[in-house]
N, C-alpha and C positions, 0 to 999 in steps of 0.2 A: 504494500500500500504506500503510495507516494502522494505527497501534497504538491499538486502541480500548479495551482493558482491560489493566491492569497490576497485578501484586501482587509484593511482595517481603517476605521475612522474614529477619531477622538479617543484613542487609547494612549494613556500617559501623555508623552510629548508629541505623539504622532497624530497630526491633523488628518492626513489622508495618505495611505500607502497602498500601492497595488504592485504585486510582484508575481513573476512566473519562475518557479523553482525547477531546477534540474532534478530528475529522479535519482541522480547519483549524489555528487558532493557539491555543496554550496557553502560559500564563505562570505560572511558579512564583516566588513572592517570599518574602522573609524576611531576617532578620539574618544576619550572618556566622556560620558554624559551626552554622547551624540545621538543615542537612540538604538544602539545595537541590541542591547539586552531587552529593551522594550519590544522590539520586533520578535525576538525569540519568545518572550513572555506571551505576546499576543498569539503566536502560532501555537504554543502549548495550551493556551486557553481554548483554542478551537478543538483540541483533543481531550480536554479535561473539564472545562467549565469552571476552572479556578486558577489562581495564580501560583506558579511554583515558587514564588518569592514570599508567599504568605500574605499578600496584600488583599485588602477588602475592596469591593467594587468602587467605593467612594475614592479610594486612592488611585484607581486605574482610569477613571474618567478624566479626560483632559480638562484643565482649569476653565471654568465658565460654561461647560457643557453639562447636559443632564444624563447622558448615557454614552456608551461606546458600542460599536458594532464590529464584529469580526466575521468574515466570510471566507470560504475556501472550497476547492474541489479536490477530492481525493481520488486517485486513479488506481483501481484494483485491476486484476488481470482481465476482468470481463466488462467492467463499466466504470463510469465516473459517478461519484457520490457528492452531492452538494451539502455543505455544512454551514451553519450559521449560528452565531451566539450574540445575543444582545443583553446588556446588563446596565443597570443604573437605578434611577429612582423607582421605576416600576418593577424591579426585580429581574431575575434571570429568565431568559427566554431562549430555548434551544430548538433548532430545526435540523433534521437530518433527512436528506432525500425528499425535501418538500413537505415533510410531516412534522408537526409540532410534537415535541417529546416532553414527557413529564419529569425527566431527570437527565443529568449530565452523563449517566452511564452509557447512553446511546452514542455519545461522542467518542467515548473510549473504545467502543466496539467498532465504530466506523473509521477512526484514526488512532490506532494504538501507537503510543509513543513513549519514549523515556527521555529524561533530562539529566545532563551532567552540568552542574553549575558550580561557582566558587564555594558554595556551602555544602557541596556533596559529602564532604568529610563528616557531616553530622549523621550520616547513615551509620558510621562507625562510632564516632565520639559522642553523639547525642543520645537522647532518651530512647527507651524501647518502642515508643510509638512510631518513630521513623522506620524501624526494622519490621514492625508489624505491618505497616503500610506496604513496605517492600514485598513481604511474603504474600500479603493479600492481593497485590497487583498481579503477581504470577498466578496465584490460584484463581483469580477472576478470569484469566484468559485460558487456563489449561484444565480447570476442574468444572465440569458442566454443572450448572445450578448453584455454584458457590455464592454468587452475588445475592440470590434470593435467600439462601440459608443465613448468610451474614447479616442481611437486613432484618430478618425475623429475630435473630439473636439480639441485635442492637435494640429492637423495640422491646423485647422481653426484659433486657437489662435496664432500659430506661424505666419501665413500669415497676420493676423490683426496687430500683433505687428511689423512685417516688414513694413507694410504700414504706421503705425504711425511714425516709425523712418525715413522713406523716405520722410515724409511730404506730402503724397498724399492728394488730396482734399476730402472734407467730403462726397461728392456724391459717390465716389468710396468706401470710408470707409463704407458707409451705406450698400453696398452690402455684405461686410464681416460681418456686424453686424447681419443681419438676420440669416445667416447660423450659426454663433457662438452662437446666442441666442437659436436657435432650438436645437443644439447639447448640449449646456450647460444645458438647461432645462431637456434634456433626461438623462444626467449624474446625475443631481440633483435628479430627480425622482427615478432613480434606487437606488441611495444611500439611499434615504428616505424609499423606500420600504424595502430595506435590513435591515435598522436600526429599522424599525417598528417591524420586526420579531425578530431580534437579540438583540435589546436593553435590554429587560428584563433579558435575560441570561447574558449579559455583566454586568449588575448591580448586579445580584444575586451572581455571582462568585466573583466579586470584593468586594462586601460587606461582604461575608463570609470570605475571606482571611484577610481583614483589620479589621473586627469586628465593622464597622460603615457603615451607609448607603452611597452608592455611586450612583451618577447619571450621565447620559450621555446626552448631548444636542447638536444636530447638528446645526451648524451655516453655512448658505448656501454660503456666500461669497459676498453678496450684500444686500442692504436694504430690509427688509422683507415686506415692504409695496409697493414695486416696482416689476414689472416684470423685467426679465433680459434685454429685449430689451429697456425698459425705462431707466434702470440703465446705460446701455452702451451709450445711447443717451445723458443723462444728465451729464455723466462724461467724455465726449469726450475732453473737453478742458484740463482737468487734464491728460488724457491719452496721448494727444499730447505732453504735457509738460514733462511727465515722460518717454515717448517712450514705454509704455507698458500698457496693459489692466488691469485695477484695479478692475473690477467687474466680477464675474463669479465663477464657482465651483472650479477653480484653486486657489481661495482665501478662500475656505471653511475651517472650523475647527470643531473639535469634542471637545466641552467643557466638562471637567471632574469635577464633583462636589463631594467633599469628606467631610462628616460631615458638610454640608451646606457651605463649603468654596470652592473656586476655587483651585483644587488640585495642579496645576502646580506651584502655588505660596506659598502654606501654609503647605504642608506636608514635613516631613523629607526625606532625600535621601533614607533611608531604606523603608519608607512608599511609596515613589514614585516607588521604584523597585517592591514592592509587588503589587501595583495598576497596574503597567504596565504588570507584570506577569499574574495577574488575567485577564486582557483584552486579552492577547495573548492566555491563556488557554481557555477562553470562546470562542474566535474566532475559535480556533482549534476544539473544541467540535462541534460548529455550522457547520463548513465546513465539517467535517468528517461525521456528521449526514446527511447533505445534499447529499454528494457524496456517502454515504452508504459504506464507506471504511475508515479504520484508516489512519491517517496521520503520518508523521515523525516529531518528536519534538527534536530539538537540544538544549541542555542546557550547556552553557559554565560557569563553576564554579558557580552553583546556590547558594552555601552557602555564597558567597561574600556579605558583608554588611548586612547580616541577622542574627538574633539571632537563637538559637537552636529551639525555639518554632515556629518561622516564617518559618524556613526551613522545619520543620516537617509538618506544615499545607500546605506549597507549594507542597512538594513532594507527600503528600496524594492526593492532587488535580491532580497532574501529573499522578499518577498511576491510578486514577479513570477514566482517559480518555481512557485507554485501547489501546493506540497507541504505535508505536515503539518509543523508546527514546534512544538517544545517548548523554551521559553526560560526562563532564570532571570534575576532582577534583584534588586539591592539597593534601587534607587531607583524607587519607583512614580511619582514625580513626572515622570520622563522617559518619555513614551509611546513604546513600541517599535513597536506595530502601529497601522495606520490604522483598523482595526475593533476591536471589543471581544473580546479573547481569553477563553477559559475560564481562570478564575483559581483558583490554589491557594496557600494561605498555609501556610508551614512554620515551625514553632517547636519547638525541642528534639526534632527527629526525628518530630514528629507533623504531619499534614497536614489542613487544613480547606479544604473546597471552598466557594468563595464564589459566591453567586448572580449 
């Protein structure tokens, strides 16, 4: 799946941008604050319905405007799919193939993508939520029905937490426990099945980029010697005290082990970035193999915090994926791709396509 055309209006500093991307490699360059990352962010919004920089819609709308609009066409092996996202004062509006959609999940199915940005090291050094989202992204694409199970679990969790905060009696709470445990186990089993298949690839790619063995270990989010229903029952006093459920797949983590050490604590920031990049590249490869179509990979200044050798190894892996790549760079003197990419020069929010 390749994004062949892209338009956005009133997104951050971008008043109006219209681009035709190559199905292969694309490079956007320009000075700091020129709008490079904003273009990448708008492209990602088209496939996710949210900002990879954690910005809310108000921060994304260009100053003085009420809303922004992002449009695109994705080219699959058989046809083109029109995508559109509008957000602002009236809220999120998503269209895929001419149909209005109730959620942004339709965008992720139509334009599956991954992002490597300067904060990618948070996948390693940050909290477990980042790693859960990483695991769930793979499961969403490779485990049939996973999204529906995950959503039902989240609803049940929200209801149980509301019951805890309202001080409901334990008999009523027990009714939520059974449903939550069943759905939580289903989420956990789907994640485990996915990691059993993908774990070796994650470890292989990560080890190759860092030059040392890398391991991944899934931690389920409650005591391993207990069923989830037992953990919920035994932890009910603590749950009432804290007003939230402390056991379940929403507390899971993916433990990363580098050179026999826990990676999030003991590797340098550059190594953390390489490890995080390796995980994302492996996940991209796994998902596009499963979907039997190439994905879109967005790279925001991949050279940042990496030495020349590390960048070379990273980009060799990127090119080996055979997917569409849209990258940004400050320094055109450092070649990122072995071939000549489609070039776009950004200055003050305006884009010039170079021959």
